[in-house]
C-alpha positions as CSV (number, residue, x, y, z in Angstrom):
1,M,-58.3,29.3,-0.9
2,P,-55.4,28.1,1.4
3,V,-54.5,24.6,0.4
4,P,-54.7,22.3,2.9
5,I,-51.8,20.6,4.5
6,L,-52.3,17.0,4.3
7,P,-51.6,15.4,8.1
8,W,-48.9,12.4,7.0
9,L,-47.0,14.5,4.4
10,P,-44.5,15.9,7.2
11,G,-44.0,12.4,8.7
12,A,-43.5,11.1,5.3
13,L,-41.0,13.4,4.4
14,V,-39.1,12.5,7.4
15,L,-39.1,8.7,6.3
16,L,-38.3,9.5,3.0
17,A,-35.4,11.5,4.2
18,L,-34.6,8.6,6.3
19,V,-34.5,5.8,4.0
20,V,-32.6,8.4,1.6
21,A,-29.6,8.6,4.1
22,A,-29.8,5.0,5.1
23,Y,-29.5,3.7,1.5
24,P,-25.3,4.2,1.1
25,L,-24.7,3.1,4.5
26,L,-26.8,-0.3,4.1
27,A,-24.9,-0.4,0.6
28,T,-21.6,0.0,2.2
29,R,-22.2,-2.8,4.8
30,R,-23.5,-5.2,2.1
31,I,-20.7,-4.7,-0.1
32,A,-18.1,-5.2,2.7
33,A,-20.1,-8.4,3.7
34,K,-19.4,-9.7,0.4
35,A,-15.6,-8.5,0.1
36,E,-15.1,-10.2,3.5
37,R,-16.9,-13.8,2.0
38,L,-14.7,-13.3,-1.5
39,V,-11.2,-12.4,0.1
40,P,-11.2,-13.6,4.0
41,A,-8.5,-13.0,6.4
42,S,-6.0,-16.0,5.5
43,G,-2.8,-15.5,7.5
44,K,-1.8,-15.2,10.8
45,F,-2.3,-12.4,12.9
46,I,0.5,-10.5,15.7
47,E,0.1,-7.7,18.3
48,I,2.6,-4.7,17.6
49,D,2.4,-1.7,19.6
50,G,-1.8,-1.5,19.7
51,N,-1.8,-2.7,16.0
52,R,-3.0,-6.1,15.2
53,I,-1.1,-7.1,11.9
54,H,-2.1,-9.7,9.6
55,Y,0.6,-11.5,7.7
56,V,1.4,-14.7,5.6
57,E,5.0,-16.4,5.5
58,T,6.3,-19.3,3.7
59,G,9.7,-21.0,3.0
60,E,12.7,-20.9,5.2
61,G,15.8,-19.0,4.8
62,R,17.1,-15.7,4.1
63,P,14.0,-13.2,5.3
64,I,12.3,-11.2,2.9
65,V,9.3,-8.6,3.9
66,F,7.2,-6.9,1.8
67,L,5.7,-3.9,1.8
68,H,2.2,-2.9,-0.2
69,G,1.2,0.0,-1.4
70,L,-1.8,2.8,-1.2
71,G,-5.2,1.2,-0.8
72,A,-3.6,-2.5,-1.4
73,Q,-3.0,-5.7,0.9
74,L,-0.6,-8.6,0.9
75,H,-2.1,-10.2,-2.1
76,H,-0.2,-8.1,-4.4
77,F,2.6,-10.1,-3.4
78,R,1.4,-13.7,-2.1
79,H,-0.4,-13.9,-5.0
80,T,1.7,-12.6,-7.8
81,L,5.4,-13.5,-6.4
82,F,5.7,-15.9,-3.7
83,G,5.2,-18.7,-6.1
84,I,8.1,-17.8,-8.3
85,F,11.2,-17.5,-6.3
86,G,13.7,-20.0,-5.5
87,P,14.4,-21.8,-2.5
88,N,16.0,-20.8,0.2
89,Y,14.1,-17.5,1.0
90,R,11.6,-16.9,3.9
91,L,8.8,-14.4,2.1
92,I,6.8,-12.6,4.7
93,A,4.0,-9.9,3.7
94,F,1.5,-8.3,5.7
95,D,-1.5,-5.7,5.8
96,R,-0.1,-2.5,6.8
97,P,-2.0,-0.9,9.7
98,G,-5.4,-0.5,8.6
99,S,-5.4,-2.0,5.1
100,G,-6.4,-5.4,4.4
101,Y,-7.3,-7.3,7.9
102,S,-4.6,-5.2,9.7
103,V,-6.1,-2.9,12.4
104,R,-4.6,0.7,13.3
105,A,-3.7,1.5,16.6
106,R,-6.4,4.1,18.2
107,G,-5.0,7.3,17.4
108,A,-1.9,6.3,15.1
109,S,-1.3,8.9,12.5
110,G,-0.3,6.7,9.3
111,R,3.0,8.8,9.0
112,L,6.1,7.3,7.2
113,P,8.0,7.5,10.8
114,E,5.3,5.5,12.6
115,Q,4.9,3.2,9.7
116,A,8.5,2.6,9.3
117,E,8.8,2.1,13.4
118,I,5.9,-0.5,12.9
119,V,7.9,-2.4,10.6
120,R,11.0,-2.8,12.4
121,R,9.3,-3.7,15.5
122,F,7.3,-6.5,13.1
123,I,11.1,-7.6,12.2
124,E,12.0,-7.9,15.5
125,A,8.8,-9.6,16.9
126,L,9.5,-12.5,14.2
127,G,13.0,-12.6,15.4
128,L,14.0,-11.7,11.4
129,E,17.7,-10.9,11.1
130,K,18.1,-8.3,8.7
131,P,16.0,-8.9,6.1
132,L,15.8,-7.5,2.7
133,V,12.3,-5.3,2.3
134,V,10.7,-4.9,-0.9
135,G,8.3,-1.8,-0.9
136,H,6.0,-0.9,-3.8
137,S,4.6,2.6,-4.6
138,L,3.8,3.7,-0.8
139,G,5.6,0.6,0.3
140,G,8.5,2.3,-1.6
141,A,8.4,5.2,0.8
142,I,8.3,3.7,3.8
143,A,11.0,1.1,3.1
144,L,13.4,4.3,2.4
145,T,12.0,5.6,5.9
146,L,13.0,2.6,7.8
147,A,16.5,2.8,5.7
148,V,16.9,6.2,6.7
149,E,16.0,5.7,10.2
150,H,16.9,2.5,11.2
151,P,19.5,0.9,9.1
152,E,20.5,-1.5,11.5
153,A,17.3,-3.2,11.0
154,I,17.6,-4.5,7.5
155,S,20.0,-5.9,4.8
156,G,19.0,-3.6,1.9
157,I,15.8,-2.5,0.0
158,A,14.5,-3.3,-3.5
159,L,11.3,-0.8,-4.6
160,L,8.9,-1.2,-7.4
161,A,7.4,1.9,-8.5
162,P,8.1,3.6,-5.3
163,L,6.5,6.8,-3.9
164,T,9.9,8.9,-3.5
165,H,9.4,12.5,-3.5
166,M,6.7,15.0,-2.8
167,E,4.9,16.4,-6.0
168,P,3.3,20.2,-5.9
169,D,-0.3,18.6,-6.9
170,A,0.0,15.8,-4.7
171,R,-3.5,17.2,-2.9
172,E,-4.9,17.3,-6.4
173,K,-3.8,14.3,-7.5
174,F,-5.1,12.0,-4.7
175,G,-8.5,13.8,-5.5
176,P,-11.7,12.3,-3.0
177,L,-8.9,10.2,-0.8
178,Y,-7.5,13.3,0.7
179,I,-9.9,13.8,3.3
180,N,-8.2,16.1,6.1
181,S,-10.8,15.9,8.7
182,P,-11.0,12.6,10.7
183,L,-14.6,13.0,11.0
184,R,-15.4,13.6,7.7
185,R,-13.1,10.7,6.7
186,R,-14.9,8.2,8.7
187,I,-18.4,9.3,7.8
188,M,-17.3,9.2,3.8
189,A,-16.1,5.5,4.7
190,H,-19.0,4.3,6.0
191,T,-22.0,5.9,3.5
192,M,-20.5,7.0,-0.1
193,A,-17.1,6.0,-0.4
194,I,-17.3,2.2,-0.7
195,P,-20.2,2.4,-3.1
196,A,-18.3,5.2,-5.4
197,A,-15.5,2.9,-5.1
198,L,-17.1,-0.2,-6.6
199,K,-18.9,2.1,-9.3
200,Y,-15.3,3.4,-10.4
201,A,-13.2,0.5,-9.9
202,E,-13.3,-0.5,-13.5
203,R,-11.8,2.8,-14.4
204,T,-9.9,3.3,-11.3
205,L,-8.0,-0.4,-12.3
206,A,-7.8,1.0,-15.6
207,F,-5.7,4.0,-14.5
208,I,-3.1,2.0,-12.0
209,F,-2.5,-0.8,-14.7
210,A,-2.4,1.3,-17.6
211,P,-1.0,0.9,-20.3
212,Q,-1.2,-2.7,-19.2
213,T,-4.7,-3.9,-18.1
214,A,-5.8,-5.4,-14.9
215,P,-5.5,-9.2,-14.6
216,A,-9.1,-10.8,-14.9
217,D,-8.7,-12.5,-11.4
218,Y,-7.5,-9.3,-9.9
219,M,-10.7,-8.5,-7.5
220,V,-10.3,-11.9,-5.8
221,E,-7.0,-13.6,-6.3
222,G,-5.0,-10.1,-6.4
223,G,-7.4,-9.2,-3.0
224,G,-9.1,-6.1,-5.0
225,W,-12.2,-6.5,-3.2
226,C,-10.5,-6.6,0.2
227,G,-10.2,-2.6,-0.5
228,L,-14.0,-2.1,-0.7
229,R,-14.5,-1.9,3.3
230,P,-14.9,1.2,5.1
231,S,-11.8,0.8,7.7
232,H,-9.7,0.3,4.6
233,F,-10.8,3.2,2.6
234,Y,-10.6,5.1,5.9
235,A,-6.7,3.8,6.6
236,T,-5.8,4.6,2.9
237,S,-7.4,8.3,3.0
238,T,-5.3,8.7,6.6
239,D,-2.0,7.6,4.7
240,V,-2.7,10.1,1.8
241,V,-2.8,12.8,4.0
242,A,0.4,11.6,6.5
243,I,2.5,11.4,3.5
244,A,3.1,15.1,3.0
245,H,4.4,16.1,6.7
246,D,7.6,13.7,6.4
247,L,8.3,13.0,2.8
248,G,9.7,16.0,1.8
249,R,12.3,15.5,4.8
250,I,13.1,12.2,4.4
251,E,14.0,12.5,0.4
252,K,16.2,15.0,1.9
253,R,18.4,12.2,3.5
254,Y,18.5,9.5,0.9
255,G,22.4,10.5,0.6
256,E,22.4,8.6,4.0
257,I,21.7,5.2,2.8
258,T,24.4,3.3,2.3
259,M,23.1,-0.8,2.1
260,P,22.4,-2.2,-1.1
261,V,19.4,-0.5,-3.2
262,G,17.7,-1.2,-6.2
263,I,14.8,0.1,-7.8
264,L,12.8,-1.2,-10.6
265,F,10.2,1.5,-12.5
266,G,7.7,1.1,-15.4
267,A,9.2,3.9,-17.7
268,S,5.3,4.2,-18.8
269,D,4.0,4.2,-15.2
270,R,0.8,7.1,-15.2
271,V,0.6,7.0,-11.3
272,L,3.9,7.9,-10.3
273,G,6.1,9.2,-13.1
274,I,9.5,7.8,-13.6
275,G,10.7,11.6,-14.5
276,I,10.0,12.7,-10.4
277,H,10.2,9.5,-8.8
278,G,12.8,7.5,-10.3
279,W,15.7,8.9,-12.3
280,P,16.3,11.6,-9.8
281,V,16.8,8.8,-6.8
282,M,20.1,8.0,-8.6
283,E,21.9,11.2,-8.0
284,K,21.3,10.8,-4.0
285,I,22.2,7.0,-3.6
286,S,25.4,5.9,-4.4
287,G,25.5,2.5,-5.9
288,L,21.6,2.6,-6.8
289,D,20.8,-0.8,-8.8
290,F,18.5,1.2,-11.1
291,E,16.2,-1.1,-13.9
292,P,13.9,1.2,-15.7
293,V,11.8,-1.0,-18.1
294,E,10.1,0.5,-20.9
295,G,6.3,0.3,-21.6
296,L,5.5,-1.4,-18.4
297,G,3.3,0.9,-15.8
298,H,2.6,1.0,-12.1
299,M,1.9,-2.8,-11.1
300,P,4.9,-4.8,-12.4
301,Q,4.5,-7.7,-9.6
302,F,1.3,-8.4,-11.9
303,V,2.6,-7.8,-15.2
304,E,6.2,-8.9,-15.2
305,P,6.5,-11.0,-12.0
306,K,9.2,-13.5,-13.4
307,R,11.4,-10.2,-14.1
308,V,10.5,-8.5,-10.6
309,V,11.7,-11.7,-8.9
310,A,15.0,-11.9,-10.8
311,F,15.3,-8.2,-9.8
312,I,14.8,-9.0,-6.0
313,E,16.9,-12.2,-6.0
314,R,19.5,-10.1,-7.3
315,I,19.3,-6.9,-5.0
316,A,19.1,-9.9,-2.4
317,D,22.2,-11.5,-3.4
318,R,24.1,-7.9,-2.5
319,A,22.2,-7.6,0.3
320,F,22.9,-10.6,2.1
321,A,26.3,-11.2,0.9
322,P,29.2,-10.9,3.3
323,K,29.7,-7.5,4.2
324,S,32.9,-7.2,2.5
325,D,31.9,-8.0,-0.7
326,T,28.8,-5.8,-0.9
327,G,30.5,-3.0,-1.7
328,S,28.8,-0.7,0.8
């Protein structure tokens, strides 16, 4: 005897499928709304070639521009370092396009030369006279690209745990962030990525800060919640995919850099190893001020802020010295 099909069953299954499909989208919106309440935009905005840049600044004097790393935002410097600097500095940190509250221009690729050009235009728009540029992690690669392609725009670069060389297993290392298809990247950003990022946030922070631990106030004061938004994930994934297009070419030009350059690198960094991204640079940049720090991980500005400020001010003294005194 055939089993009768209940007339309401197909409709119920469709409804169930819609609920299941809608859940991650609704969860993403809820998490993003909470992120924007906890870490709202707090600076000024400026339009740079179709990019709406969110930035903060404080102080007067010699200009220092700060470039954050992958998946980060301006609080990585504002919260950790700005209150420690001595007088006579104008400190400016901005959310790189797509990150934090900055909006990336339509059709932008996120490639290193493109981001370096935006930094150059930002410097120009704010009327900064040859600032020192501080770059952390991916921000370090952008600072190096700026030094190679636009040396006339800046006085020097101070790098914290910088990305400097391509790694053979880079794609595998970035894991779920490496999404080559822009469409799939956007779908993931608005569905699964943000709930998953929140679920594994503690584990992710443990890896990024290791062997140290993330500060208790990182998610709010350090801006961590800001990364739990679809636009931020999309930009971070875009940045990951874009790195391979240019970094190999840029690293071959490090020998052209003649301005003051400093690198502070934790010897226990598990995100970017000092053996790949630190020591080899010494052979390529003449006069490099290299400061390795035993036991330190990938986030020196959170763990050793006074040491980091002392390092940046040391490089600033060289960068802003009369040209005849820099030795470069």
